[in-house]
C-alpha positions in Angstrom: -113.4 81.5 -125.5 -113.3 84.6 -123.2 -110.2 85.4 -121.3 -110.6 87.9 -118.2 -107.7 90.2 -118.3 -106.9 92.6 -115.5 -107.7 96.2 -116.3 -105.0 98.0 -113.9 -102.1 96.0 -114.9 -99.5 97.2 -117.4 -99.4 93.7 -119.2 -103.1 93.1 -118.8 -102.4 89.9 -116.7 -104.8 86.9 -117.7 -106.7 85.6 -114.6 -109.6 83.4 -115.7 -111.3 82.2 -119.0 -114.9 80.8 -119.7 -113.5 77.5 -120.4 -114.0 77.3 -116.5 -117.7 77.8 -115.2 -117.7 81.6 -114.2 -120.4 82.6 -111.8 -121.2 86.2 -111.2 -121.8 86.9 -107.4 -123.9 89.6 -106.2 -123.2 92.0 -109.4 -119.6 92.5 -108.2 -117.3 89.4 -108.5 -116.9 86.5 -110.7 -116.3 82.9 -109.2 -115.1 79.7 -110.5 -114.3 76.2 -109.3 -111.2 74.9 -109.5 -109.5 71.4 -109.2 -106.3 69.8 -108.1 -104.5 68.3 -111.3 -101.4 66.2 -111.5 -98.7 67.8 -113.8 -95.1 66.5 -114.9 -95.9 62.8 -114.6 -94.6 61.6 -118.1 -93.5 58.2 -118.9 -91.6 57.7 -121.7 -91.0 53.9 -122.9 -88.3 53.9 -125.3 -88.5 50.1 -125.6 -85.1 49.3 -124.4 -84.3 47.4 -121.5 -83.3 49.0 -118.2 -79.8 48.6 -117.2 -79.1 46.8 -113.8 -77.8 49.9 -112.6 -81.0 52.0 -113.6 -83.3 49.3 -111.9 -81.6 49.6 -108.7 -81.8 53.4 -108.6 -85.4 53.8 -109.7 -86.6 57.1 -110.9 -89.0 59.8 -109.7 -91.8 60.5 -112.1 -91.6 64.2 -111.0 -95.5 64.5 -110.6 -96.9 67.2 -108.7 -100.5 68.4 -107.7 -101.4 72.0 -108.7 -104.6 74.0 -108.7 -105.6 74.1 -112.3 -106.6 77.7 -112.7 -103.6 79.0 -110.4 -101.1 76.9 -113.0 -103.0 77.8 -116.1 -102.8 81.5 -115.7 -99.4 81.6 -113.8 -100.8 83.2 -110.8 -98.3 84.1 -108.2 -98.9 83.5 -104.5 -98.6 86.3 -101.9 -99.6 86.6 -98.3 -101.5 89.6 -96.4 -102.3 90.1 -92.8 -105.8 91.7 -92.4 -104.6 95.1 -91.9 -102.5 95.0 -95.0 -105.0 93.6 -97.1 -107.6 96.1 -95.8 -105.2 99.1 -96.9 -104.5 97.2 -100.5 -108.1 96.8 -100.9 -109.1 100.5 -100.1 -106.4 101.8 -102.7 -107.3 99.0 -105.2 -111.1 100.1 -105.3 -110.2 103.9 -105.3 -107.9 102.9 -108.6 -110.8 100.8 -109.7 -113.4 103.5 -109.3 -111.2 106.0 -111.4 -110.6 103.6 -114.1 -114.6 103.1 -114.3 -114.9 107.0 -114.5 -112.3 107.2 -117.2 -114.0 104.5 -119.3 -117.3 106.0 -119.6 -119.1 104.7 -116.8 -121.9 107.1 -115.4 -121.7 108.4 -111.8 -124.5 106.0 -110.9 -122.7 103.0 -112.2 -119.6 104.1 -110.1 -121.7 104.4 -107.1 -123.2 101.1 -107.4 -120.0 99.4 -108.0 -118.6 101.3 -104.6 -121.8 100.1 -102.6 -121.5 96.6 -104.0 -117.8 96.4 -103.4 -118.1 97.6 -100.1 -120.6 94.9 -99.1 -118.5 92.3 -100.7 -115.2 93.5 -99.3 -117.0 93.0 -95.7 -117.9 89.3 -96.5 -114.1 88.7 -97.3 -112.9 90.4 -94.1 -115.4 88.4 -92.0 -113.6 85.3 -93.3 -110.2 86.5 -94.1 -108.5 83.6 -92.2 -110.1 81.1 -95.1 -108.5 82.9 -98.0 -105.3 82.5 -100.0 -104.1 85.3 -102.2 -102.3 85.5 -105.7 -101.4 88.1 -107.9 -101.3 87.9 -111.7 -98.2 86.8 -113.6 -96.4 89.9 -113.7 -96.8 90.5 -110.1 -97.9 94.1 -110.7 -98.7 95.8 -107.4 -101.3 97.8 -109.1 -103.2 94.6 -110.1 -106.0 92.5 -108.6 -105.3 90.0 -105.8 -107.0 86.8 -106.8 -108.7 85.2 -103.8 -108.8 81.5 -103.5 -111.1 79.6 -100.9 -112.8 76.3 -100.4 -116.7 75.5 -100.8 -118.6 74.3 -97.8 -117.2 70.9 -98.3 -113.8 71.7 -97.5 -112.6 70.0 -100.7 -113.4 72.0 -103.7 -111.4 74.9 -104.2 -112.6 78.2 -106.1 -111.3 81.7 -107.1 -112.9 85.0 -106.9 -112.0 88.2 -109.0 -113.4 91.6 -109.1 -116.0 91.8 -111.9 -115.4 95.4 -112.9 -111.5 94.8 -112.6 -111.5 92.7 -115.3 -112.0 93.1 -119.2 -113.2 90.3 -121.4 -110.9 89.3 -124.4 -112.5 86.9 -127.1 -109.8 84.5 -128.4 
């Protein structure tokens, strides 16, 4: 299995794995469809009869529906208005370009990244109201903000992460 980790966070937050169907988008991002799953619904049968008091009270199963990727990678919700997100994105892209330069990417590769990132950022901003935002588990302000949106059917959630902002680790 391959885990995609944030290259800019101190703790290398895990954001996604190839256990989900990961698709490359425009040479700049990865997308993966999510699903809503139920967690916490555990029924334990001890074989004993319930007392009359317990039968009257009833019990709650504690089940809740969660997004499988958000839950699995312990992503933390955050929020932005458009201006704040643009400011974050500008700073993040500068840090990412610097990281690419420091890790041996050629000037042409960095320029290609910047061009593609700018185009993809325009797509995000044009549909800004449709996105939810998540940080990695450490909530490191230098890290990537994971984007959550819904497919055209309005039902299927998917996440988007920046391709150049992650490193793959085989486990």
